[in-house]
N, C-alpha and C positions, 0 to 999 in steps of 0.2 A: 282547167276548162277546156274542152275541143269535142270535135265531132269526130265520125268515122263514115264515112261510104263504102256499102256492101251492095254489091251487083249481082245480081240473079236472073237467068235465062236470055244471057246476051245482049243486057241493057249496055253496058259498057260498049260495043261494038256500034248500038244505033247512035249514041252520043258521037260517036268519032265520024259516025258517015252527016249527022247533020251539024257538025263542027262546033258543039255544044259543051265539052271535055272542060273548057277554060272558065266558060260561063257558068256552068254547075257548080265548080270548085269554088268560084268567087260569091257566087249566092250563099253557098253554105257559109264561108266565112265572114260574110256580111251578117246573116242570120245571126251566126254565136256569137259575135262583140254587139250586136243588138240586144239579145235575148238574156245572156248570160247576168245572173243575178237579179232577176226583173223579178215584179208580182205578177203584172198583165200581160201576159207574153201571146194569148189568143189576139190582142188587139196591135199586140207591137209585131207579131207575124205578119198580118195583113197590109200594114204601113209597113214596113222593111221590102215584102213582096211588092208592093206598089210601087215603091220608090227602086228595084232595081226593074221592073218591068212585065211582072208577070201577073197584073190582075187589071191592065187597062187595052186589052185588045177584044174584050167584050164577048171571048168565049168562054166563061167558066161555067156556064151553066151544064148539067150531068146530063136531064133529062128534060126536053122539051114540055114546056107547060107545068112543070114540077120548080118549087123553091130551093132545089139540089145543087150547090155551087162548089167546083174546086178550090182549093186555098189558091192555086196560081195555075196559070195554062199557057205555055209558048212553046211555036212549033210543032204541034200535036203531040206535045210532053206536058202530062198535069202534076199537078203538087196536092200533095193531100196529108193530114197528120194531124196529131193532137201532143202537145211538151209536154203536159203535163198528167199524161198517165199512158203506160206500155200497152195496155189492153186495148188502145183504140188501135192499135194494130190494123186487127181484124176487119175491124170496117172501114179504115182504109183503103184497105186494100179489094175489100168487096165493092165500094165505090170508084175505083181505078178501073177494076174488072170490067163494069156497066161500061165505061165508055171507051174501053178497050174492042170490047163485044159489038158497040153500036157503031164501031169502025171510026169512031172519032179522035182517040188518041192512039198513038204507036209503042207506048212505053208510060209509064207513071214514077215518082217519087215519093216516098213514103217517109216524112219527119216524125220522129217517137223519140222519146227520152231512155237515156240510158240505164237511168235513176231504180233502182230495183229494191227490194227488202234485202239487206244483206244475210237476212235468215234463210230465204228461198232455196228449196231443194232443187230447182230446176237448172243451177249452174249461172254463168254470167249470160249477159244480156246477148251478146251476140251469138253465143251457142243458142241459146233462146228462139233468136231470129230465125236460123237456117234450118232448125227442127220447125216451125210454126212453117216455114214457105216451102219446106218438101210436104207437111200433112197435109195442107191447103191444095197440093195440086190432087185431081185435073182442073178442082172448082175455081182455084185462082191460078190461072196460066198465062197471064201477060208480062213482057219483060220486066223489070221493077229494078231499081236503086232504095234502098231502106239506110237512112241517114240517123246514124244514132247522137246524138247530143246530150252533153255532160253538161249542163247549165252550171250547175251549183246549186247553194241554197242562195234568197235572196238577201241582198246587203243588208235590209233592217232587221231580219232575223239571226244573221251572223252579229252584229252589232249587239242585241239585246242579247244575245246566247253568252256572248263574252263577259255584258254586264253582271248576266247570274251568275255566270261562274268564277265572276270577282266577289260578289257578294258571297258565294258560298262559301270562300276562304276565310270568312269571319264567321264563325261557328256562331249563331243567333241563341241567345239563352232561352231556356225553357222556364216554364210558370215554375217546377222547381226549384231552378236556379236562382230563379228570381226571389224566391220566397225563402231560401236559406240564405241568400243574401240579405235582406234585408231583416230577417231575424237576427244574424250576425250584428248588423250596423246597431241594431234595437237593443242589444248588451255593452255596447262600447260606450264607457262612462264618459259624457264631454265633462267641462267644469260648470256646467249649468245645472247637468244631472246630477252632477257631487253636491254641490248645493242645495238642490232639493232633494237628495236621497240623505242629505246628513253625514256623509261621508266625504272628508278630506284628506289630502295628503300631507305626508309628514313635512311641517315646517323645519325650515333649514334652523341652525343656532341664531343668525342675524335677524331672521323675521321674528324668532322668539323671545331676545331682546328689545327688538322694535315693541311686541306686544305687551312687555313685561310694564315697560317705560309706562305706552300708554294707559295702561291699567293704573299705575300707582299716580299719574298726573289726575288720570280719571278721579280717584278714589278723595287726591288732595283738594280737588275743585270742590266734591259734593261736602267734604268735612266742612270748606270755609262757608259753603251755603247755609249749612246746619248751622255754624256760629253765628249766621246774619242773623237766622230765621228766629233764635233764642237771646238773640243781645236786649235788653231792657231796652224801653223807649227813652231818649233823650240823655241817654249815659254817657256820659263825658269822654270824649275820646284823649287821650294820652294822660300821663300822670299825675296825680292831684294836686293842687296848688298849694303851697305853703299857707297855713294860717298866720 
């Protein structure tokens, strides 16, 4: 994440005359540190500029009697910009030009995002800025600095995207896959389903022997029960007595 400062129409010379070269550099570095990876850039931008002494001198008003204010103002240098959209550069230049024509400022600084669509046929943001400044002359003629900020994506979105990518590695089951899996599972014979279907596994020899013994034992028990049932009442038990 970084920023780049571009000078136009003698703005660098004016900063040297005002002894503000290092001051502008430190301000841009601080804005970069504060705003990188954040959501609410507009609010944080005002707060950061206030902390650097760009919003507490009472000279932010662009036109007397109107509620148009610069983002920052110091030593007749005004700051304008919008770090959410590159297209704001033209509006920012116009607002600065008004102050320059009114003899209120000597130069301006435009803060703008360097992030644009990768599919854009207009080239890099740096090349586009040069063309815009050239095409807008003489309508926009003030000395100006354009600071391009690459503040990256908000940290919350980055973490969320990482989580989505991790989840994408595990391919979710489609309805068709789930249906086929359910069908296959229903065809698998469990011991309970085998008993219900009347299908049994082939028993081992030992199991066959146990089964045969149990059957013989059951037959013997049934036979004895029948004998007891058909036995005449009060029949003597044991051998007959001798006369």
